[in-house]
C-alpha positions as CSV (number, residue, x, y, z in Angstrom):
1,M,0.0,0.0,0.0
2,S,1.5,3.3,-1.1
3,E,2.0,6.1,1.4
4,Y,-0.8,8.7,1.5
5,Y,0.8,12.0,0.5
6,W,-1.0,14.2,3.0
7,D,0.1,12.0,5.9
8,S,3.6,13.5,5.3
9,Q,2.3,17.1,5.2
10,I,0.9,17.6,8.6
11,E,3.4,20.2,9.7
12,Y,2.9,22.1,6.4
13,L,-0.9,22.1,7.0
14,K,-0.5,23.4,10.5
15,R,1.8,26.2,9.5
16,T,-0.2,27.5,6.6
17,R,-3.8,27.5,7.8
18,D,-3.5,30.8,9.6
19,L,-3.0,32.6,6.3
20,Y,-6.7,32.1,5.4
21,Y,-9.1,33.4,8.1
22,N,-9.5,35.8,11.0
23,D,-11.2,34.1,14.0
24,D,-13.7,37.0,14.4
25,Y,-14.9,36.6,10.8
26,L,-15.6,32.9,11.5
27,E,-17.5,33.9,14.6
28,F,-19.4,36.4,12.5
29,L,-20.4,33.6,10.0
30,V,-21.5,31.2,12.8
31,K,-23.5,33.7,14.8
32,S,-24.7,36.3,12.3
33,I,-24.9,34.5,8.9
34,W,-25.5,30.8,9.7
35,R,-27.3,31.8,12.9
36,I,-26.5,28.6,14.8
37,T,-28.1,28.8,18.2
38,E,-28.6,25.2,19.1
39,P,-26.0,22.4,19.3
40,V,-25.2,20.8,16.0
41,N,-23.7,17.5,14.8
42,I,-21.0,18.1,12.2
43,I,-19.3,15.8,9.7
44,D,-16.1,17.1,8.1
45,F,-15.2,15.5,4.7
46,G,-11.4,15.2,4.3
47,C,-10.9,16.6,7.8
48,G,-7.1,16.3,7.9
49,F,-5.9,17.0,11.4
50,G,-9.3,18.4,12.3
51,Y,-8.6,22.0,11.4
52,L,-12.3,23.1,10.9
53,G,-13.3,21.3,14.1
54,L,-10.6,23.3,16.0
55,K,-11.8,26.5,14.5
56,L,-15.6,26.0,14.7
57,L,-16.3,24.1,17.9
58,P,-15.2,26.9,20.2
59,L,-17.7,29.2,18.3
60,L,-20.7,26.8,18.2
61,P,-23.2,26.2,21.0
62,E,-22.1,23.9,23.8
63,G,-22.9,20.3,23.1
64,S,-22.0,20.4,19.4
65,R,-20.4,17.3,18.1
66,Y,-17.8,16.8,15.4
67,T,-17.0,13.8,13.2
68,G,-13.9,13.9,11.0
69,I,-13.2,11.5,8.2
70,D,-10.0,11.3,6.2
71,K,-8.0,8.8,4.2
72,G,-4.8,9.6,6.1
73,E,-4.0,7.4,9.0
74,Q,-1.4,9.8,10.4
75,L,-3.7,12.7,9.9
76,I,-6.4,11.0,11.9
77,K,-3.9,10.0,14.6
78,E,-2.8,13.6,14.9
79,A,-6.4,14.8,15.1
80,R,-7.2,12.4,17.9
81,E,-4.2,13.6,19.9
82,L,-5.1,17.3,19.3
83,F,-8.7,16.9,20.5
84,K,-7.9,14.5,23.4
85,P,-7.5,17.3,26.0
86,L,-10.3,19.4,24.6
87,P,-13.9,19.4,26.0
88,Y,-15.6,18.3,22.8
89,E,-17.4,15.2,21.8
90,T,-15.6,14.0,18.7
91,E,-15.2,10.9,16.4
92,F,-12.5,10.3,13.9
93,I,-12.7,7.8,11.1
94,V,-10.0,6.6,8.6
95,A,-11.8,6.0,5.3
96,D,-11.7,6.9,1.7
97,M,-14.5,9.4,1.2
98,N,-15.2,8.0,-2.3
99,N,-16.1,4.7,-0.9
100,I,-17.6,5.3,2.5
101,E,-21.3,4.8,3.1
102,L,-22.7,6.9,6.0
103,E,-25.5,5.7,8.1
104,K,-26.0,8.7,10.3
105,K,-27.5,12.0,9.3
106,Y,-25.8,15.3,10.4
107,D,-26.8,18.9,10.9
108,M,-23.8,20.3,9.1
109,A,-21.5,18.8,6.4
110,V,-18.3,20.8,5.9
111,C,-15.0,20.5,4.0
112,H,-11.9,22.6,3.7
113,A,-9.5,22.6,0.7
114,F,-10.8,19.1,-0.1
115,L,-12.9,19.3,-3.3
116,L,-10.1,20.7,-5.4
117,H,-8.3,17.3,-5.0
118,I,-11.3,15.3,-6.1
119,A,-11.7,14.1,-9.7
120,N,-15.5,14.4,-9.6
121,P,-16.3,17.1,-7.0
122,K,-20.0,17.2,-7.9
123,R,-20.4,13.6,-6.9
124,M,-18.6,14.3,-3.6
125,L,-21.0,17.3,-3.0
126,Q,-23.9,14.9,-3.6
127,K,-22.5,12.6,-0.9
128,M,-22.2,15.6,1.4
129,V,-25.8,16.5,0.7
130,H,-27.0,13.0,1.4
131,S,-25.3,13.0,4.7
132,L,-27.5,15.8,5.9
133,A,-30.8,15.7,7.9
134,D,-33.7,17.9,6.9
135,K,-32.7,21.6,7.1
136,G,-29.1,20.6,7.4
137,K,-26.3,23.0,6.2
138,I,-23.6,22.2,3.7
139,I,-20.5,24.5,4.0
140,C,-17.5,24.3,1.7
141,F,-14.3,26.3,2.2
142,E,-12.6,26.0,-1.2
143,P,-10.1,28.0,-3.2
144,H,-10.3,30.1,-6.3
145,W,-6.7,30.2,-7.3
146,I,-6.8,32.8,-10.0
147,S,-8.2,35.5,-7.7
148,N,-5.7,34.2,-5.1
149,M,-2.8,34.8,-7.6
150,A,-4.1,38.2,-8.4
151,S,-4.0,39.3,-4.7
152,F,-0.2,39.7,-4.3
153,Y,1.5,43.0,-4.0
154,I,5.2,43.7,-3.2
155,D,6.1,47.3,-2.8
156,G,8.3,48.6,-5.6
157,F,7.4,46.1,-8.2
158,D,4.8,45.6,-10.9
159,Q,2.7,42.5,-10.2
160,S,3.1,41.5,-13.9
161,Q,6.8,41.0,-13.2
162,M,6.0,38.2,-10.8
163,I,2.5,36.8,-11.7
164,Q,1.5,35.7,-15.2
165,L,-2.2,35.7,-14.7
166,G,-3.1,34.6,-18.3
167,S,-0.7,31.7,-18.3
168,L,-1.8,30.6,-14.8
169,Q,-5.4,30.7,-15.7
170,K,-4.7,28.5,-18.7
171,L,-2.8,26.1,-16.5
172,F,-5.5,25.8,-13.9
173,E,-8.2,25.3,-16.5
174,N,-6.2,22.6,-18.4
175,D,-5.4,20.8,-15.1
176,A,-9.1,20.7,-14.2
177,K,-10.0,19.3,-17.6
178,Q,-7.4,16.5,-17.2
179,D,-8.8,15.5,-13.7
180,R,-6.0,17.1,-11.8
181,K,-6.6,19.7,-9.1
182,D,-9.4,22.2,-9.9
183,G,-7.9,25.2,-8.1
184,N,-10.8,27.3,-9.2
185,I,-13.5,25.0,-7.7
186,G,-14.6,27.6,-5.2
187,A,-16.3,29.6,-7.9
188,K,-18.2,26.6,-9.2
189,I,-19.6,25.1,-6.0
190,P,-22.7,27.5,-5.9
191,L,-23.7,26.2,-9.4
192,Y,-23.1,22.5,-8.4
193,L,-25.2,22.9,-5.3
194,S,-28.0,24.5,-7.2
195,E,-28.0,21.5,-9.6
196,L,-28.2,19.2,-6.6
197,G,-31.3,20.9,-5.2
198,V,-29.7,22.8,-2.3
199,E,-31.6,25.9,-1.3
200,N,-30.6,29.3,0.1
201,I,-27.2,29.2,-1.5
202,Q,-24.7,32.0,-0.6
203,C,-21.0,32.5,-1.0
204,R,-18.6,34.6,1.0
205,I,-14.9,35.2,0.7
206,S,-12.4,34.8,3.5
207,D,-11.4,38.1,5.0
208,K,-7.8,37.8,6.0
209,V,-5.2,40.0,4.3
210,N,-1.7,39.1,5.4
211,V,0.7,42.1,5.7
212,L,4.4,41.6,5.9
213,Y,6.5,44.7,6.6
214,P,10.1,45.3,7.9
215,D,9.1,46.9,11.2
216,M,7.0,44.1,12.5
217,K,7.9,42.4,15.7
218,Q,10.5,39.8,14.8
219,E,8.6,36.8,16.1
220,A,5.5,37.7,14.1
221,K,7.5,38.5,11.0
222,D,9.3,35.2,11.2
223,K,6.1,33.3,11.6
224,L,4.3,35.0,8.7
225,F,7.3,34.9,6.3
226,F,7.9,31.2,6.8
227,S,4.2,30.4,6.6
228,L,4.1,32.3,3.2
229,K,7.2,30.4,2.0
230,E,5.8,27.1,3.2
231,D,2.6,27.8,1.2
232,G,4.8,28.1,-1.9
233,I,4.8,31.9,-2.2
234,G,8.1,33.1,-3.7
235,A,9.3,29.5,-4.2
236,K,12.3,29.2,-6.5
237,P,11.8,27.0,-9.6
238,L,14.7,24.5,-9.8
239,D,15.7,22.8,-13.1
240,K,14.7,25.3,-15.7
241,E,14.6,22.9,-18.6
242,A,12.5,20.3,-16.7
243,Y,10.3,23.0,-15.3
244,I,9.5,24.5,-18.7
245,D,9.0,21.1,-20.2
246,G,6.4,20.3,-17.5
247,L,4.5,23.5,-18.2
248,I,4.4,22.7,-21.9
249,K,3.0,19.3,-21.2
250,R,0.3,21.0,-19.1
251,G,-0.7,23.1,-22.1
252,L,1.5,26.3,-22.2
253,T,3.3,27.4,-25.3
254,I,7.1,27.5,-25.1
255,N,7.0,31.3,-24.8
256,E,4.3,31.2,-22.1
257,A,6.3,28.5,-20.2
258,E,9.5,30.5,-20.4
259,N,7.7,33.7,-19.2
260,Q,6.2,31.8,-16.4
261,F,9.6,30.4,-15.3
262,N,11.1,33.8,-15.5
263,A,8.3,35.4,-13.5
264,E,8.5,32.8,-10.7
265,F,12.3,33.0,-10.6
266,F,12.1,36.8,-10.3
267,F,9.5,36.5,-7.5
268,S,11.8,34.1,-5.7
269,Q,14.7,36.5,-5.9
270,T,12.6,39.5,-4.9
271,F,10.6,38.2,-2.0
272,N,12.4,38.1,1.4
273,E,11.7,38.7,5.0
274,D,12.2,42.5,4.7
275,S,9.7,42.8,1.8
276,L,6.7,45.0,2.2
277,L,4.0,42.5,0.9
278,T,0.2,42.1,1.1
279,Y,-1.5,38.9,0.2
280,A,-5.0,37.5,0.6
281,A,-5.9,33.9,0.1
282,L,-9.6,34.8,-0.8
283,M,-11.0,31.4,0.0
284,R,-14.6,30.9,-1.2
285,I,-17.0,29.9,1.6
286,T,-20.1,28.5,-0.1
287,F,-23.1,27.3,1.9
288,G,-26.7,26.3,1.5
289,E,-29.5,24.3,3.1
290,V,-31.0,20.9,2.4
291,K,-34.8,20.5,2.7
292,Y,-36.6,17.2,2.3
293,I,-40.0,18.2,3.6
């Protein structure tokens, strides 16, 4: 049995999640938008180490329960350890979400950065919908990479020197067509949910804008800079010939591939701990309600 990739990425996942949301915005969603006033039973599809549970349970009414399901044995092991000292009722299950059949019905079905890795996300959304009781909520936190890539600014440089939006959009679209990651899935989920009969569909965007500047307190600056680097921001492309060849195989022309390499290389040389940078992940938060009666 081959090793599950995300089992080896636990520390990466922990170090980069803080780039996405402010806690007060999540509290605003729970209390003012979703208006959850009674305890809820949650199921998290592709839960990883339980990130959404750690974020949402402190904001939800006391007595709320959380079930996390993931294919990664090490991820589930880590989740169990993290939740062990916490005062929440939880259950963690190692399973492939494509194959699992759920017997229980839940009040909320959630996922975070999960559907972009699924070859048939609409079928997975159908499974999430089927897991819900009447008037249950489905909530998906998923990316829209092209708006994400448009959200960088480094003082003193034109964005076009570092980010080739046209080429990147072409890559993202080609990857999705070839059943690779659909990094723009966040923009499509409202339409998929509508086709699945979900009602009261809305979509919000994560609020956090990360600001790196030279005069920050050193500890905060170090943490943010290394989180950004860990998330691939300013990463240096290595073997130029192999990198360009890979981009061409994914659908770019040779000129587009060379320009993309040059832009990423320039970004890697420009971005450092003393850069003045703003960046927003702009995760799409799509939600709706299931009604059977």
